[in-house]
C-alpha positions in Angstrom: 0.0 0.0 0.0 1.3 3.5 -0.9 0.0 6.9 0.2 1.6 9.9 -1.5 1.4 13.5 -0.2 2.1 16.1 -2.8 2.0 19.9 -2.9 1.3 21.9 -6.1 3.1 25.2 -5.6 4.2 26.5 -9.0 2.0 29.6 -9.0 2.6 30.3 -5.3 6.4 30.0 -5.7 6.3 32.3 -8.8 4.2 34.9 -6.9 6.6 34.9 -4.0 9.6 35.7 -6.2 12.8 35.6 -4.1 11.0 33.7 -1.3 9.9 31.0 -3.7 12.9 28.6 -3.5 13.2 29.1 0.3 9.5 28.3 0.7 9.9 25.1 -1.3 12.5 23.9 1.2 10.3 24.7 4.1 7.3 22.9 2.4 9.4 19.8 1.8 10.0 19.5 5.5 6.3 19.8 6.2 5.3 17.3 3.5 7.7 14.7 4.9 6.4 15.3 8.4 2.8 14.8 7.1 3.7 11.5 5.6 5.3 10.4 8.9 2.1 11.6 10.6 0.1 9.3 8.3 1.9 6.3 9.8 1.2 7.4 13.4 -2.4 8.2 12.6 -3.2 4.9 10.8 -1.6 2.8 13.5 -3.6 4.7 16.1 -6.8 4.1 14.2 -6.0 0.4 13.8 -5.6 0.1 17.5 -8.8 2.2 18.2 -11.1 0.7 15.5 -9.8 -2.9 15.1 -7.9 -3.5 18.4 -4.8 -4.4 16.3 -1.3 -3.8 17.7 0.8 -3.1 14.6 4.0 -3.5 16.6 3.3 -7.2 16.9 2.7 -7.6 13.1 4.9 -8.3 10.2 4.2 -4.9 8.7 7.1 -2.7 7.5 6.8 1.0 7.0 9.0 3.1 4.8 8.8 6.8 3.8 10.8 8.8 1.3 11.7 12.5 2.0 10.3 15.4 0.0 12.8 17.8 -1.4 12.6 21.3 -2.9 12.8 19.8 -6.4 10.2 17.0 -5.5 7.5 18.2 -3.3 6.0 14.9 -2.5 6.6 12.1 0.1 5.3 8.6 -0.2 4.5 6.3 2.8 4.7 2.6 1.8 3.3 -0.2 4.0 4.3 -3.8 3.3 3.1 -6.9 5.1 1.5 -10.3 4.7 -1.6 -12.0 6.2 -1.3 -12.3 9.9 -2.0 -15.4 12.1 -5.1 -14.6 14.1 -3.4 -16.0 17.2 -0.9 -13.1 17.1 -3.2 -10.2 16.5 -6.7 -11.5 16.9 -6.9 -11.8 20.7 -8.0 -15.4 20.6 -10.2 -17.0 23.3 -9.0 -19.4 24.6 -5.4 -18.0 24.3 -3.5 -21.1 25.3 -2.8 -24.5 23.7 -6.0 -26.6 24.1 -5.2 -30.0 25.5 -7.7 -32.9 25.3 -11.1 -32.0 24.0 -11.3 -29.0 21.7 -15.0 -28.6 21.5 -16.4 -25.1 21.7 -14.1 -23.7 19.1 -12.1 -20.4 19.3 -13.3 -16.8 19.0 -11.0 -14.2 17.5 -11.1 -10.5 16.9 -11.0 -9.6 13.1 -11.4 -6.0 12.1 -13.0 -5.0 15.4 -15.6 -7.8 15.3 -15.3 -11.0 17.3 -15.9 -14.1 15.2 -16.2 -17.7 16.5 -14.9 -20.7 14.6 -16.8 -23.7 16.1 -14.3 -26.3 14.8 -11.1 -24.3 15.5 -8.5 -25.0 18.2 -5.3 -23.6 19.6 -2.3 -25.9 19.0 1.4 -25.9 19.0 3.1 -27.1 15.8 6.7 -27.5 14.7 8.5 -26.3 11.6 7.9 -29.7 10.1 4.2 -28.9 9.9 4.3 -25.1 9.9 6.3 -24.8 6.6 9.6 -23.1 6.7 8.6 -20.7 4.0 6.0 -19.2 6.3 8.8 -18.3 8.7 10.6 -16.2 6.1 11.3 -12.7 7.4 11.1 -13.8 11.0 14.0 -14.4 13.5 13.4 -18.2 13.1 14.0 -18.4 9.4 17.1 -20.6 8.7 17.7 -21.1 12.4 18.1 -24.6 13.9 16.0 -24.9 17.1 15.5 -28.2 18.8 17.2 -30.0 16.1 15.7 -28.0 13.3 12.1 -27.9 14.7 10.6 -24.5 15.5 7.6 -24.3 17.8 4.7 -22.3 16.5 1.4 -21.7 18.3 -1.6 -20.8 16.1 -5.4 -21.1 15.7 -6.2 -24.0 13.4 -9.3 -25.5 12.0 -10.0 -28.8 10.2 -10.6 -28.6 6.5 -13.2 -31.3 6.6 -16.1 -31.9 9.0 -15.1 -35.5 9.7 -11.6 -36.6 10.6 -8.7 -35.0 12.4 -6.7 -34.1 9.3 -6.1 -32.1 7.2 -6.0 -28.8 9.2 -5.1 -25.3 8.3 -4.1 -22.2 10.2 -6.5 -19.2 10.3 -5.2 -15.8 9.2 -6.5 -12.3 9.1 -5.9 -9.6 6.5 -2.5 -8.0 6.3 -1.9 -4.6 7.9 -1.7 -2.9 4.4 -5.1 -4.4 3.6 -6.7 -3.3 6.9 -5.2 0.2 6.5 -7.0 0.6 3.2 -10.3 0.3 4.9 -12.3 3.5 5.1 -12.6 3.6 8.9 -8.8 3.5 9.1 -7.5 5.6 6.2 -10.2 8.3 6.1 -9.5 9.8 9.5 -5.8 9.9 8.8 -6.3 11.5 5.4 -8.6 14.1 6.9 -5.8 15.2 9.2 -3.3 15.8 6.3 -4.7 19.0 4.9 -4.9 20.9 8.3 -1.3 19.8 9.0 -0.2 21.0 5.6 -1.9 24.4 6.1 -0.2 24.8 9.5 3.0 23.8 7.8 2.6 26.5 5.2 1.9 29.1 7.9 5.0 28.0 9.9 7.1 28.1 6.7 5.9 31.7 5.9 6.5 32.9 9.4 10.0 31.3 9.3 10.8 33.1 6.0 9.5 36.4 7.2 11.7 36.2 10.3 14.8 35.1 8.4 14.4 37.7 5.6 13.5 40.5 7.9 10.0 41.2 6.6 6.9 42.1 8.6 
């Protein structure tokens, strides 16, 4: 997912004459700060609306800086689908021994959902494929003779029989961030921040150039 914040300033810079180039530098700082603010605002909304702790996810954020020659900054969010055990506040939250009737309830996008046939189990890397560990601290690491423990919420693919089973995932952080309840409040904060940034930039220029 990418969000780009851009300022169209050609006419403004031309009208300001000698202040134009200096203003562009000040605006670049403000645009970069606004992109950084998008990260803070969206993670805050994810916590508020969906009860998702982004710090526990696989999501990676990156942001390029705006410059006087390129008055735009892009916030990029990368991530993959997340195990509901990690972010979905499962109930029960411990490995289920013996009978697993009753299922497991998890929080997905702020709504609690119950999987009647699901259960919490501990698997090893032999079951939980190594490829799924890519990007984690366990990838390529020998633990317990090559086996890595993984706790997750699983459900049976068929109504009868113990196997096969599959792990339950929820949408990735980029996918959840694109949802209107998450992205819209963050976007609505960008314009006021940019306007305040312009005011600060103009005040800074007036002070440095000795104007009133």
